[in-house]
Each structure stands twice: as C-alpha cells, then as structure tokens.
C-alpha positions in Angstrom: 4.0 -12.2 -1.9 7.7 -11.3 -1.2 8.8 -14.8 -2.4 7.4 -16.3 0.8 9.8 -14.2 2.9 8.5 -10.9 4.3 12.0 -9.6 4.7 12.2 -9.5 0.9 9.3 -6.9 0.8 9.8 -3.2 0.7 10.1 -1.7 4.1 8.6 1.7 3.1 5.8 2.7 0.7 5.0 6.3 -0.2 1.5 7.2 -1.6 0.9 10.6 -3.2 -1.6 12.1 -5.6 -1.8 15.0 -8.0 -5.5 14.3 -8.7 -8.7 14.2 -6.7 -7.4 11.8 -4.1 -5.3 14.7 -2.8 -8.4 16.8 -2.2 -10.7 14.1 -0.8 -8.4 11.4 0.7 -5.5 13.5 1.9 -5.4 11.8 5.3 -4.6 8.5 3.6 -1.6 9.8 1.6 1.9 9.7 3.0 4.5 7.2 4.1 3.7 3.7 5.2 6.1 1.3 7.0 5.9 -2.5 7.0 3.7 -3.5 10.0 3.2 -7.2 9.5 1.9 -9.8 7.0 -1.5 -11.0 6.0 -2.6 -14.7 6.0 -1.5 -15.0 2.4 2.1 -13.8 3.2 1.8 -10.3 1.7 3.1 -7.3 3.6 0.8 -5.0 5.6 1.9 -1.4 6.1 0.9 1.2 8.7 0.9 4.9 7.9 3.4 7.1 9.8 3.3 8.5 12.4 1.3 5.6 14.0 -2.0 6.5 12.4 -4.9 4.1 12.0 -4.5 3.8 8.2 -3.2 0.6 6.7 -2.0 -0.4 3.2 -2.8 -4.0 2.3 -3.4 -6.2 -0.7 -6.7 -8.0 -1.2 -5.7 -11.1 -3.2 -9.2 -12.1 -4.1 -9.8 -8.7 -5.7 -6.3 -8.1 -7.0 -6.0 -4.6 -5.5 -4.1 -2.6 -3.0 -6.2 -0.7 -0.4 -5.6 2.1 2.1 -8.2 2.0 4.9 -8.4 2.3 8.7 -10.1 -1.1 9.0 -7.4 -3.7 8.3 -8.1 -6.1 5.4 -11.6 -4.7 4.8 -13.0 -4.3 1.3 -14.7 -0.9 1.9 -13.8 2.7 1.8 -10.5 4.4 1.7 -8.2 4.4 -1.4 -8.0 1.5 -3.9 -5.6 0.9 -6.7 -7.5 -0.6 -9.6 -4.3 -0.4 -11.8 -5.6 2.7 -13.5 -3.3 4.2 -16.2 -1.0 6.7 -14.5 -1.6 5.2 -11.0 1.8 4.4 -9.5 3.1 3.3 -6.2 6.7 3.8 -5.0 8.1 0.9 -3.0 11.3 1.5 -1.0 13.5 -1.3 0.3 16.7 -0.4 2.2 16.9 2.9 0.3 16.3 1.5 -3.2 13.1 2.5 -5.0 10.9 0.5 -7.3 8.4 2.5 -9.3 5.6 0.6 -11.0 2.2 1.2 -12.5 0.9 -1.8 -10.6 2.4 -4.0 -7.9 0.6 -7.3 -7.4 3.3 -9.6 -6.1 
C-alpha cells in the first residue's frame, strides 16, 4: 500500500504478454500511469493515452486487475501470481521487476 504514502508508489507500470493475453486482451496491455488511490490506500493506474482501462488491486482477492470498470471484480486481465507472470513497476525511472506485487 505504498507505506501509507501514495508518493512512494511507482508512477508508471508497463504490462506486456508473450502468451495468449497478447492475442485476446491486447487492448489492455501497455503503459499505465498513476491516476489516484483506492480506499485502502493502494495506487490506481490509468492506461495511456487516456483510455478507459484501469490497473488496480483488489485487496480482498489479493490480485491485480486491468479492467474498464474501476475496482470491479469481473472481466479484463487478472494476475493470480502464476509462475512466469511478472509486472514491471517504474518509479522515477527506476524499475522493479517481480513475479507478484501485493504491497
């Protein structure tokens, strides 16, 4: 949750795929920039350039979602922490690469 301070969160997140998501969910791949925060203090990201896709964390499920309906548990992309699934978080030019990001 960015240590309680949204300015500690990554400003930019890039989502890509070399698997089936690239073929079926290509509109949800790309660069996302921090847009705001959820009620639990986690960052919410919006896809560039000003699309209707959002990247957000659902705390009660423990997953990251990409969907056009903000904070909804339906449709889009979901990160269940599958082996090989990775997200790249960028904060002020520095990259963090992890198989799962739940903080």
